[in-house]
C-alpha positions, 0 to 999 in steps of 0.5 A: 080074829079076837087075838089079833092085834090089827082086829082088836086095835080099837078095843081094850085088850086081845082075848084068849081063846076062853075069853072068845068062847066065853064071849060066844057064850054070851052071844048066844045067852043075849039071843035067848034074852032078846031074840036077836043078837050077832051073827056069823058072818060067812063067806057062802061060796068057801063057806067060811067064817069071817067074823060077826054082824048083828045087833046088841042091847049094851049092858052098860048104862049111858045118856042113850041107853037102853039101846039096840046096838048094831056092830060088826067084827071082821077078821082083817083078811076081809077088810076092804071088801065092803063085807061089813057094809053088806052085812050090816044093811041086811041087819038094818033092814031086819032091824026095821022091818021084822022087828019093828025096831024105832031106832039103831045105834053104834058107837066107837072110838073116835080114831076108828075110822073105817067102822065110822066110814060103815056107820055113815054108809049105813046112813047113821048120823053123827052129833058130837053131843052124844059123845060119851066116855066109855063106863067100862074103861077106866079114867085115862084109859086111851079108849075111854072117849066114844062117839055115837051114830044113830040112825032112826027108822023114820030117816 
């Protein structure tokens, strides 16, 4: 999935197997540090891993951090079936009802219409004043500009 150009279109680079394994190690460490993280997304009927959906505490500084981000990444074969929205809705409920979080954020590049649509289906709101340049990407990088969506428990 992380080496599929379709899946990684809005990320700076494709990931090698070693880089994907390192990402899994970071996800596991995040669970140890925070008690939550990015969960494996599986189709129950066929017991097939299709990606991940969950929560992350970004490790960079921006005008909206510290925060908890809701995010997802699914294999392209499973796009357009509502799986990201279904899984993310469950994560939203868990975040507010079980973890007692007050707010979730999600961000992407402006052109990532599919992820923005999921954010909107979750009830997240967009304010152009929250747009930001991702601090991990250099000046002039085509993916540096990001949009930010928010969802407050009170909403």
